[in-house]
C-alpha positions as CSV (number, residue, x, y, z in Angstrom):
1,M,-1.3,-16.6,-4.7
2,I,1.2,-14.6,-7.8
3,Q,-2.6,-12.5,-8.4
4,G,-3.5,-12.2,-4.4
5,I,0.4,-10.3,-4.7
6,L,-0.1,-8.7,-8.4
7,N,-3.6,-7.3,-6.4
8,Q,-2.2,-6.5,-3.3
9,V,0.7,-4.7,-5.2
10,Q,-1.9,-2.5,-7.5
11,L,-4.0,-1.9,-4.4
12,T,-0.7,-0.4,-3.2
13,W,-0.4,1.3,-5.7
14,R,-3.6,3.8,-5.9
15,L,-3.5,3.7,-2.1
16,M,0.1,5.5,-2.5
17,F,-1.1,8.5,-5.0
18,D,-4.3,8.8,-2.8
19,Q,-3.9,12.1,-1.5
20,R,-6.4,11.9,0.9
21,I,-3.9,9.1,3.4
22,P,-0.7,10.5,5.2
23,A,2.5,10.6,4.5
24,W,3.1,9.1,7.3
25,Q,1.3,6.0,6.7
26,K,3.1,6.1,3.4
27,A,6.4,5.7,4.7
28,I,4.9,1.9,6.2
29,V,6.0,0.8,2.6
30,I,8.4,3.4,1.7
31,V,11.4,2.5,4.4
32,P,10.8,-1.7,3.6
33,I,12.1,-1.3,0.3
34,I,14.6,1.4,1.4
35,Y,16.2,-1.2,3.4
36,V,15.9,-3.6,0.2
37,L,17.9,-0.9,-2.4
38,S,20.5,-0.4,1.1
39,P,23.5,-2.8,0.6
40,F,22.9,-4.0,5.0
41,D,20.3,-6.5,5.3
42,F,19.9,-9.3,8.0
43,I,20.0,-12.4,5.9
44,P,22.8,-11.5,3.2
45,D,21.6,-12.0,-0.5
46,F,24.5,-14.3,-1.2
47,V,22.2,-16.7,0.4
48,L,20.1,-18.4,-1.8
49,G,16.7,-18.4,-2.2
50,L,16.5,-17.1,1.5
51,G,17.8,-13.6,1.1
52,Q,15.8,-12.6,-0.8
53,L,12.2,-14.3,0.7
54,D,13.4,-12.6,3.8
55,D,13.5,-9.2,1.1
56,I,9.9,-10.1,-0.5
57,G,7.9,-11.0,3.0
58,L,9.4,-7.7,4.7
59,V,8.0,-5.8,1.6
60,L,4.7,-7.9,1.5
61,A,4.2,-7.6,4.8
62,A,4.8,-3.5,4.6
63,M,1.8,-3.0,1.7
64,R,-0.4,-5.1,4.6
65,L,0.0,-3.3,7.7
66,F,-0.2,-0.2,5.1
67,E,-3.6,-1.2,3.5
68,S,-4.7,-1.9,7.6
69,V,-3.8,1.1,9.0
70,V,-5.2,3.1,6.1
71,P,-9.6,4.1,6.7
72,E,-11.8,1.6,5.4
73,Y,-13.8,3.2,3.1
74,I,-10.6,4.6,1.1
75,V,-9.7,0.8,0.3
76,Q,-12.9,-0.2,-0.4
77,E,-13.4,2.2,-2.6
78,H,-9.8,1.8,-4.2
79,R,-10.4,-2.3,-4.3
80,S,-13.8,-2.1,-5.9
81,N,-12.6,0.7,-8.8
82,L,-9.6,-2.6,-9.1
83,S,-12.5,-4.9,-9.7
84,S,-14.7,-3.0,-12.4
85,G,-11.5,-1.7,-14.3
86,R,-12.0,2.1,-13.2
87,S,-9.4,4.3,-13.5
88,Q,-8.7,6.1,-9.8
89,A,-11.3,8.6,-9.7
90,P,-10.9,11.3,-6.9
91,T,-14.4,11.8,-5.4
92,S,-16.0,15.1,-5.2
93,N,-13.5,17.8,-4.2
94,G,-11.0,14.4,-3.2
95,Y,-13.1,13.3,-0.1
96,H,-15.2,10.6,0.4
97,P,-18.7,11.8,2.3
98,E,-18.2,10.3,5.8
99,E,-14.8,12.1,5.6
100,R,-16.3,15.3,4.8
101,E,-19.5,15.4,7.7
102,R,-16.0,15.0,10.1
103,M,-14.5,18.2,8.5
104,N,-17.2,20.0,8.8
105,G,-18.7,18.7,12.4
């Protein structure tokens, strides 16, 4: 379970810096982080354990939602690079071949 969370964080981190992903999609992750850092809270943090769990759950759900709206080939590219230990290498001209085809006609 912890390894799954760490993998999700690594994947999200890489996707956040991929220039092919529009800012509105990246906001899916940023907005919940702002909520966690803000003084407003649905379940106050002084409720031991429960207050922190809602924050963690919200951020994890946002990361999963973010992953689901990013085109699958981009997610798979980053997953493949993570599993093989490769650094984040951009594709030719920063675009996947399928993406270049859509842009060119």
